[in-house]
mmCIF file as gemmi writes it, N, C-alpha and C atoms, coordinates in Angstrom:
data_model
loop_
_atom_site.group_PDB
_atom_site.id
_atom_site.type_symbol
_atom_site.label_atom_id
_atom_site.label_alt_id
_atom_site.label_comp_id
_atom_site.label_asym_id
_atom_site.label_entity_id
_atom_site.label_seq_id
_atom_site.pdbx_PDB_ins_code
_atom_site.Cartn_x
_atom_site.Cartn_y
_atom_site.Cartn_z
_atom_site.occupancy
_atom_site.B_iso_or_equiv
_atom_site.pdbx_formal_charge
_atom_site.auth_seq_id
_atom_site.auth_asym_id
_atom_site.pdbx_PDB_model_num
ATOM 1 N N . MET Axp A 1 ? 165.783 135.236 135.647 1 0 ? 1 A 1
ATOM 2 C CA . MET Axp A 1 ? 166.113 135.408 134.035 1 0 ? 1 A 1
ATOM 3 C C . MET Axp A 1 ? 165.01 134.085 133.738 1 0 ? 1 A 1
ATOM 4 N N . SER Axp A 2 ? 164.173 134.334 133.136 1 0 ? 2 A 1
ATOM 5 C CA . SER Axp A 2 ? 162.82 133.459 132.424 1 0 ? 2 A 1
ATOM 6 C C . SER Axp A 2 ? 163.679 133.237 130.33 1 0 ? 2 A 1
ATOM 7 N N . GLU Axp A 3 ? 162.891 131.766 130.585 1 0 ? 3 A 1
ATOM 8 C CA . GLU Axp A 3 ? 162.237 131.29 129.296 1 0 ? 3 A 1
ATOM 9 C C . GLU Axp A 3 ? 160.724 131.172 128.93 1 0 ? 3 A 1
ATOM 10 N N . ARG Axp A 4 ? 159.967 131.947 127.427 1 0 ? 4 A 1
ATOM 11 C CA . ARG Axp A 4 ? 158.742 131.502 127.172 1 0 ? 4 A 1
ATOM 12 C C . ARG Axp A 4 ? 158.577 130.256 126.082 1 0 ? 4 A 1
ATOM 13 N N . ILE Axp A 5 ? 158.158 129.37 126.054 1 0 ? 5 A 1
ATOM 14 C CA . ILE Axp A 5 ? 157.557 129.01 125.13 1 0 ? 5 A 1
ATOM 15 C C . ILE Axp A 5 ? 156.32 129.142 124.656 1 0 ? 5 A 1
ATOM 16 N N . ASP Axp A 6 ? 155.569 129.12 123.435 1 0 ? 6 A 1
ATOM 17 C CA . ASP Axp A 6 ? 154.074 129.379 122.807 1 0 ? 6 A 1
ATOM 18 C C . ASP Axp A 6 ? 153.726 128.204 122.025 1 0 ? 6 A 1
ATOM 19 N N . THR Axp A 7 ? 153.448 127.287 122.835 1 0 ? 7 A 1
ATOM 20 C CA . THR Axp A 7 ? 152.542 126.235 122.558 1 0 ? 7 A 1
ATOM 21 C C . THR Axp A 7 ? 150.833 126.578 121.771 1 0 ? 7 A 1
ATOM 22 N N . ARG Axp A 8 ? 150.123 127.279 121.853 1 0 ? 8 A 1
ATOM 23 C CA . ARG Axp A 8 ? 149.284 127.638 121.572 1 0 ? 8 A 1
ATOM 24 C C . ARG Axp A 8 ? 148.868 127.151 120.186 1 0 ? 8 A 1
ATOM 25 N N . GLY Axp A 9 ? 147.861 125.896 120.109 1 0 ? 9 A 1
ATOM 26 C CA . GLY Axp A 9 ? 146.859 125.681 118.365 1 0 ? 9 A 1
ATOM 27 C C . GLY Axp A 9 ? 148.189 123.995 118.646 1 0 ? 9 A 1
ATOM 28 N N . MET Axp A 10 ? 149.24 124.023 119.273 1 0 ? 10 A 1
ATOM 29 C CA . MET Axp A 10 ? 149.491 122.37 119.863 1 0 ? 10 A 1
ATOM 30 C C . MET Axp A 10 ? 149.101 121.536 119.8 1 0 ? 10 A 1
ATOM 31 N N . ARG Axp A 11 ? 149.29 120.29 119.382 1 0 ? 11 A 1
ATOM 32 C CA . ARG Axp A 11 ? 148.006 119.235 120.301 1 0 ? 11 A 1
ATOM 33 C C . ARG Axp A 11 ? 149.241 118.558 121.143 1 0 ? 11 A 1
ATOM 34 N N . CYS Axp A 12 ? 148.938 117.499 122.548 1 0 ? 12 A 1
ATOM 35 C CA . CYS Axp A 12 ? 149.821 116.521 122.646 1 0 ? 12 A 1
ATOM 36 C C . CYS Axp A 12 ? 150.533 116.023 121.954 1 0 ? 12 A 1
ATOM 37 N N . PRO Axp A 13 ? 150.765 115.694 121.915 1 0 ? 13 A 1
ATOM 38 C CA . PRO Axp A 13 ? 152.503 115.619 122.882 1 0 ? 13 A 1
ATOM 39 C C . PRO Axp A 13 ? 153.065 116.874 122.974 1 0 ? 13 A 1
ATOM 40 N N . TRP Axp A 14 ? 152.629 117.842 121.307 1 0 ? 14 A 1
ATOM 41 C CA . TRP Axp A 14 ? 153.503 118.597 121.467 1 0 ? 14 A 1
ATOM 42 C C . TRP Axp A 14 ? 154.399 119.462 122.657 1 0 ? 14 A 1
ATOM 43 N N . PRO Axp A 15 ? 152.801 120.462 123.41 1 0 ? 15 A 1
ATOM 44 C CA . PRO Axp A 15 ? 153.31 121.343 124.066 1 0 ? 15 A 1
ATOM 45 C C . PRO Axp A 15 ? 154.624 120.907 125.414 1 0 ? 15 A 1
ATOM 46 N N . ALA Axp A 16 ? 154.255 119.402 126.082 1 0 ? 16 A 1
ATOM 47 C CA . ALA Axp A 16 ? 155.307 117.901 126.865 1 0 ? 16 A 1
ATOM 48 C C . ALA Axp A 16 ? 156.051 117.951 126.314 1 0 ? 16 A 1
ATOM 49 N N . ILE Axp A 17 ? 157.111 118.087 125.246 1 0 ? 17 A 1
ATOM 50 C CA . ILE Axp A 17 ? 157.846 117.478 124.121 1 0 ? 17 A 1
ATOM 51 C C . ILE Axp A 17 ? 158.978 119.313 123.725 1 0 ? 17 A 1
ATOM 52 N N . ARG Axp A 18 ? 158.246 120.192 124.077 1 0 ? 18 A 1
ATOM 53 C CA . ARG Axp A 18 ? 158.218 122.052 123.66 1 0 ? 18 A 1
ATOM 54 C C . ARG Axp A 18 ? 159.477 121.782 125.335 1 0 ? 18 A 1
ATOM 55 N N . LEU Axp A 19 ? 158.015 121.439 126.334 1 0 ? 19 A 1
ATOM 56 C CA . LEU Axp A 19 ? 158.539 121.801 127.75 1 0 ? 19 A 1
ATOM 57 C C . LEU Axp A 19 ? 160.312 121.203 127.648 1 0 ? 19 A 1
ATOM 58 N N . ALA Axp A 20 ? 159.996 119.343 127.915 1 0 ? 20 A 1
ATOM 59 C CA . ALA Axp A 20 ? 161.072 119.527 128.011 1 0 ? 20 A 1
ATOM 60 C C . ALA Axp A 20 ? 162.321 119.566 127.756 1 0 ? 20 A 1
ATOM 61 N N . ARG Axp A 21 ? 161.991 120.33 126.435 1 0 ? 21 A 1
ATOM 62 C CA . ARG Axp A 21 ? 163.22 120.19 125.222 1 0 ? 21 A 1
ATOM 63 C C . ARG Axp A 21 ? 164.126 121.555 126.623 1 0 ? 21 A 1
ATOM 64 N N . ALA Axp A 22 ? 162.767 122.084 126.565 1 0 ? 22 A 1
ATOM 65 C CA . ALA Axp A 22 ? 163.78 123.711 127.203 1 0 ? 22 A 1
ATOM 66 C C . ALA Axp A 22 ? 163.982 123.475 128.051 1 0 ? 22 A 1
ATOM 67 N N . LEU Axp A 23 ? 163.18 122.863 129.071 1 0 ? 23 A 1
ATOM 68 C CA . LEU Axp A 23 ? 163.871 122.189 130.811 1 0 ? 23 A 1
ATOM 69 C C . LEU Axp A 23 ? 165.239 121.102 130.582 1 0 ? 23 A 1
ATOM 70 N N . ARG Axp A 24 ? 165.74 120.562 129.718 1 0 ? 24 A 1
ATOM 71 C CA . ARG Axp A 24 ? 167.026 120.544 129.276 1 0 ? 24 A 1
ATOM 72 C C . ARG Axp A 24 ? 167.722 121.087 128.932 1 0 ? 24 A 1
ATOM 73 N N . SER Axp A 25 ? 167.605 122.589 128.612 1 0 ? 25 A 1
ATOM 74 C CA . SER Axp A 25 ? 168.761 123.119 127.848 1 0 ? 25 A 1
ATOM 75 C C . SER Axp A 25 ? 168.743 124.446 128.142 1 0 ? 25 A 1
ATOM 76 N N . THR Axp A 26 ? 167.564 124.76 128.742 1 0 ? 26 A 1
ATOM 77 C CA . THR Axp A 26 ? 167.689 126.261 129.924 1 0 ? 26 A 1
ATOM 78 C C . THR Axp A 26 ? 168.932 126.225 131.18 1 0 ? 26 A 1
ATOM 79 N N . ASP Axp A 27 ? 169.358 127.663 131.25 1 0 ? 27 A 1
ATOM 80 C CA . ASP Axp A 27 ? 170.14 127.469 132.156 1 0 ? 27 A 1
ATOM 81 C C . ASP Axp A 27 ? 169.138 128.515 133.614 1 0 ? 27 A 1
ATOM 82 N N . ALA Axp A 28 ? 167.641 129.086 132.878 1 0 ? 28 A 1
ATOM 83 C CA . ALA Axp A 28 ? 166.796 129.979 133.683 1 0 ? 28 A 1
ATOM 84 C C . ALA Axp A 28 ? 166.209 128.991 134.733 1 0 ? 28 A 1
ATOM 85 N N . ASP Axp A 29 ? 165.539 129.92 136.038 1 0 ? 29 A 1
ATOM 86 C CA . ASP Axp A 29 ? 165.046 129.369 136.862 1 0 ? 29 A 1
ATOM 87 C C . ASP Axp A 29 ? 163.174 129.041 136.664 1 0 ? 29 A 1
ATOM 88 N N . MET Axp A 30 ? 163.066 130.03 135.442 1 0 ? 30 A 1
ATOM 89 C CA . MET Axp A 30 ? 161.304 129.771 134.795 1 0 ? 30 A 1
ATOM 90 C C . MET Axp A 30 ? 161.291 129.823 133.597 1 0 ? 30 A 1
ATOM 91 N N . VAL Axp A 31 ? 160.525 128.907 133.576 1 0 ? 31 A 1
ATOM 92 C CA . VAL Axp A 31 ? 160.548 128.687 132.009 1 0 ? 31 A 1
ATOM 93 C C . VAL Axp A 31 ? 158.76 128.659 131.927 1 0 ? 31 A 1
ATOM 94 N N . GLU Axp A 32 ? 158.006 129.767 130.966 1 0 ? 32 A 1
ATOM 95 C CA . GLU Axp A 32 ? 156.765 130.339 130.44 1 0 ? 32 A 1
ATOM 96 C C . GLU Axp A 32 ? 156.502 129.436 129.531 1 0 ? 32 A 1
ATOM 97 N N . ILE Axp A 33 ? 154.871 128.767 129.932 1 0 ? 33 A 1
ATOM 98 C CA . ILE Axp A 33 ? 154.722 127.903 128.731 1 0 ? 33 A 1
ATOM 99 C C . ILE Axp A 33 ? 152.708 128.326 128.398 1 0 ? 33 A 1
ATOM 100 N N . LEU Axp A 34 ? 152.597 128.906 127.13 1 0 ? 34 A 1
ATOM 101 C CA . LEU Axp A 34 ? 150.898 128.955 126.66 1 0 ? 34 A 1
ATOM 102 C C . LEU Axp A 34 ? 150.338 127.955 125.995 1 0 ? 34 A 1
ATOM 103 N N . ALA Axp A 35 ? 149.605 126.871 126.352 1 0 ? 35 A 1
ATOM 104 C CA . ALA Axp A 35 ? 149.259 126.11 126.282 1 0 ? 35 A 1
ATOM 105 C C . ALA Axp A 35 ? 147.444 126.141 126.181 1 0 ? 35 A 1
ATOM 106 N N . ASP Axp A 36 ? 147.393 125.439 125.048 1 0 ? 36 A 1
ATOM 107 C CA . ASP Axp A 36 ? 145.604 125.411 124.945 1 0 ? 36 A 1
ATOM 108 C C . ASP Axp A 36 ? 145.046 124.036 124.769 1 0 ? 36 A 1
ATOM 109 N N . ASP Axp A 37 ? 145.496 123.447 124.39 1 0 ? 37 A 1
ATOM 110 C CA . ASP Axp A 37 ? 145.23 121.382 124.498 1 0 ? 37 A 1
ATOM 111 C C . ASP Axp A 37 ? 144.901 121.157 126.09 1 0 ? 37 A 1
ATOM 112 N N . PRO Axp A 38 ? 143.744 120.958 125.858 1 0 ? 38 A 1
ATOM 113 C CA . PRO Axp A 38 ? 143.609 120.704 127.426 1 0 ? 38 A 1
ATOM 114 C C . PRO Axp A 38 ? 144.267 119.638 127.656 1 0 ? 38 A 1
ATOM 115 N N . ALA Axp A 39 ? 144.624 118.619 127.702 1 0 ? 39 A 1
ATOM 116 C CA . ALA Axp A 39 ? 145.742 117.3 128.298 1 0 ? 39 A 1
ATOM 117 C C . ALA Axp A 39 ? 147.298 118.201 128.279 1 0 ? 39 A 1
ATOM 118 N N . ALA Axp A 40 ? 146.97 119.007 127.859 1 0 ? 40 A 1
ATOM 119 C CA . ALA Axp A 40 ? 148.497 119.602 128.171 1 0 ? 40 A 1
ATOM 120 C C . ALA Axp A 40 ? 149.337 120 129.715 1 0 ? 40 A 1
ATOM 121 N N . GLU Axp A 41 ? 148.028 120.691 130.375 1 0 ? 41 A 1
ATOM 122 C CA . GLU Axp A 41 ? 148.392 120.536 131.986 1 0 ? 41 A 1
ATOM 123 C C . GLU Axp A 41 ? 148.881 119.018 132.036 1 0 ? 41 A 1
ATOM 124 N N . ARG Axp A 42 ? 148.494 118.561 132.509 1 0 ? 42 A 1
ATOM 125 C CA . ARG Axp A 42 ? 148.832 117.32 133.291 1 0 ? 42 A 1
ATOM 126 C C . ARG Axp A 42 ? 150.074 116.32 132.77 1 0 ? 42 A 1
ATOM 127 N N . GLU Axp A 43 ? 150.096 115.821 131.403 1 0 ? 43 A 1
ATOM 128 C CA . GLU Axp A 43 ? 151.443 115.747 130.807 1 0 ? 43 A 1
ATOM 129 C C . GLU Axp A 43 ? 152.544 116.73 130.65 1 0 ? 43 A 1
ATOM 130 N N . MET Axp A 44 ? 152.513 118.296 130.818 1 0 ? 44 A 1
ATOM 131 C CA . MET Axp A 44 ? 153.272 119.057 131.39 1 0 ? 44 A 1
ATOM 132 C C . MET Axp A 44 ? 154.011 119.091 132.907 1 0 ? 44 A 1
ATOM 133 N N . THR Axp A 45 ? 153.522 118.373 133.622 1 0 ? 45 A 1
ATOM 134 C CA . THR Axp A 45 ? 153.377 117.941 135.147 1 0 ? 45 A 1
ATOM 135 C C . THR Axp A 45 ? 153.974 116.856 134.839 1 0 ? 45 A 1
ATOM 136 N N . ALA Axp A 46 ? 153.804 116.092 134.572 1 0 ? 46 A 1
ATOM 137 C CA . ALA Axp A 46 ? 154.313 114.641 134.36 1 0 ? 46 A 1
ATOM 138 C C . ALA Axp A 46 ? 156.133 115.467 134.282 1 0 ? 46 A 1
ATOM 139 N N . VAL Axp A 47 ? 155.948 115.888 132.757 1 0 ? 47 A 1
ATOM 140 C CA . VAL Axp A 47 ? 157.579 116.31 132.54 1 0 ? 47 A 1
ATOM 141 C C . VAL Axp A 47 ? 158.518 117.183 133.414 1 0 ? 47 A 1
ATOM 142 N N . ALA Axp A 48 ? 157.462 118.249 134.067 1 0 ? 48 A 1
ATOM 143 C CA . ALA Axp A 48 ? 158.439 118.877 134.81 1 0 ? 48 A 1
ATOM 144 C C . ALA Axp A 48 ? 158.414 118.404 136.194 1 0 ? 48 A 1
ATOM 145 N N . SER Axp A 49 ? 157.732 117.433 136.4 1 0 ? 49 A 1
ATOM 146 C CA . SER Axp A 49 ? 157.869 116.876 137.871 1 0 ? 49 A 1
ATOM 147 C C . SER Axp A 49 ? 159.637 115.786 137.813 1 0 ? 49 A 1
ATOM 148 N N . ALA Axp A 50 ? 158.971 114.944 136.122 1 0 ? 50 A 1
ATOM 149 C CA . ALA Axp A 50 ? 160.322 114.367 136.108 1 0 ? 50 A 1
ATOM 150 C C . ALA Axp A 50 ? 161.835 114.425 135.519 1 0 ? 50 A 1
ATOM 151 N N . ALA Axp A 51 ? 162.005 115.913 135.792 1 0 ? 51 A 1
ATOM 152 C CA . ALA Axp A 51 ? 163.318 116.607 135.471 1 0 ? 51 A 1
ATOM 153 C C . ALA Axp A 51 ? 163.071 117.573 137.037 1 0 ? 51 A 1
ATOM 154 N N . GLY Axp A 52 ? 162.874 117.173 137.832 1 0 ? 52 A 1
ATOM 155 C CA . GLY Axp A 52 ? 162.635 117.503 138.714 1 0 ? 52 A 1
ATOM 156 C C . GLY Axp A 52 ? 162.523 119.478 139.048 1 0 ? 52 A 1
ATOM 157 N N . TRP Axp A 53 ? 161.225 119.736 138.029 1 0 ? 53 A 1
ATOM 158 C CA . TRP Axp A 53 ? 161.059 120.784 138.192 1 0 ? 53 A 1
ATOM 159 C C . TRP Axp A 53 ? 159.394 120.891 138.974 1 0 ? 53 A 1
ATOM 160 N N . SER Axp A 54 ? 159.006 122.308 139.071 1 0 ? 54 A 1
ATOM 161 C CA . SER Axp A 54 ? 157.393 122.105 139.55 1 0 ? 54 A 1
ATOM 162 C C . SER Axp A 54 ? 156.705 122.774 138.253 1 0 ? 54 A 1
ATOM 163 N N . LEU Axp A 55 ? 155.721 122.65 137.963 1 0 ? 55 A 1
ATOM 164 C CA . LEU Axp A 55 ? 154.649 123.395 137.061 1 0 ? 55 A 1
ATOM 165 C C . LEU Axp A 55 ? 153.225 124.084 138.051 1 0 ? 55 A 1
ATOM 166 N N . GLU Axp A 56 ? 153.567 125.054 138.079 1 0 ? 56 A 1
ATOM 167 C CA . GLU Axp A 56 ? 152.114 125.692 138.359 1 0 ? 56 A 1
ATOM 168 C C . GLU Axp A 56 ? 151.019 127.12 137.213 1 0 ? 56 A 1
ATOM 169 N N . ARG Axp A 57 ? 149.955 126.286 137.535 1 0 ? 57 A 1
ATOM 170 C CA . ARG Axp A 57 ? 149.112 127.172 136.703 1 0 ? 57 A 1
ATOM 171 C C . ARG Axp A 57 ? 148.573 129.202 137.335 1 0 ? 57 A 1
ATOM 172 N N . ILE Axp A 58 ? 148.992 129.998 136.33 1 0 ? 58 A 1
ATOM 173 C CA . ILE Axp A 58 ? 149.272 131.024 136.481 1 0 ? 58 A 1
ATOM 174 C C . ILE Axp A 58 ? 147.977 131.873 136.09 1 0 ? 58 A 1
ATOM 175 N N . ALA Axp A 59 ? 147.141 131.219 134.939 1 0 ? 59 A 1
ATOM 176 C CA . ALA Axp A 59 ? 145.788 131.74 134.411 1 0 ? 59 A 1
ATOM 177 C C . ALA Axp A 59 ? 145.88 130.199 133.281 1 0 ? 59 A 1
ATOM 178 N N . GLU Axp A 60 ? 144.336 130.333 132.679 1 0 ? 60 A 1
ATOM 179 C CA . GLU Axp A 60 ? 143.652 129.722 132.168 1 0 ? 60 A 1
ATOM 180 C C . GLU Axp A 60 ? 144.963 129.831 130.611 1 0 ? 60 A 1
ATOM 181 N N . ASN Axp A 61 ? 145.435 128.546 130.36 1 0 ? 61 A 1
ATOM 182 C CA . ASN Axp A 61 ? 146.154 128.089 129.044 1 0 ? 61 A 1
ATOM 183 C C . ASN Axp A 61 ? 147.319 128.94 129.443 1 0 ? 61 A 1
ATOM 184 N N . HIS Axp A 62 ? 148.145 130.029 130.771 1 0 ? 62 A 1
ATOM 185 C CA . HIS Axp A 62 ? 149.661 129.97 131.738 1 0 ? 62 A 1
ATOM 186 C C . HIS Axp A 62 ? 149.868 129.585 132.466 1 0 ? 62 A 1
ATOM 187 N N . PHE Axp A 63 ? 151.181 129.106 131.734 1 0 ? 63 A 1
ATOM 188 C CA . PHE Axp A 63 ? 152.221 127.683 133.179 1 0 ? 63 A 1
ATOM 189 C C . PHE Axp A 63 ? 153.723 128.98 133.492 1 0 ? 63 A 1
ATOM 190 N N . HIS Axp A 64 ? 153.824 128.368 134.519 1 0 ? 64 A 1
ATOM 191 C CA . HIS Axp A 64 ? 155.208 128.632 134.723 1 0 ? 64 A 1
ATOM 192 C C . HIS Axp A 64 ? 155.848 126.931 135.149 1 0 ? 64 A 1
ATOM 193 N N . ALA Axp A 65 ? 157.275 127.342 135.094 1 0 ? 65 A 1
ATOM 194 C CA . ALA Axp A 65 ? 157.66 125.884 135.314 1 0 ? 65 A 1
ATOM 195 C C . ALA Axp A 65 ? 158.82 126.133 135.983 1 0 ? 65 A 1
ATOM 196 N N . LEU Axp A 66 ? 158.862 125.97 137.328 1 0 ? 66 A 1
ATOM 197 C CA . LEU Axp A 66 ? 160.15 126.501 138.454 1 0 ? 66 A 1
ATOM 198 C C . LEU Axp A 66 ? 161.203 125.398 138.948 1 0 ? 66 A 1
ATOM 199 N N . ARG Axp A 67 ? 162.131 126.201 139.018 1 0 ? 67 A 1
ATOM 200 C CA . ARG Axp A 67 ? 163.168 125.328 139.544 1 0 ? 67 A 1
ATOM 201 C C . ARG Axp A 67 ? 163.082 124.741 141.18 1 0 ? 67 A 1
């Protein structure tokens, strides 16, 4: 089971905030994130790590947060 978040067009800190909310509320083992702000990867990596998750870049603007 996974959840998907589309933050394309949003500027930081919004992609990281949306990811943090999803990580707190999901029962899924993976959250798929679409983000096109260049700063988003760094910020989302920090958010995922702080929550005990890992963030993997799948393709340009496409990430997976994994438990």
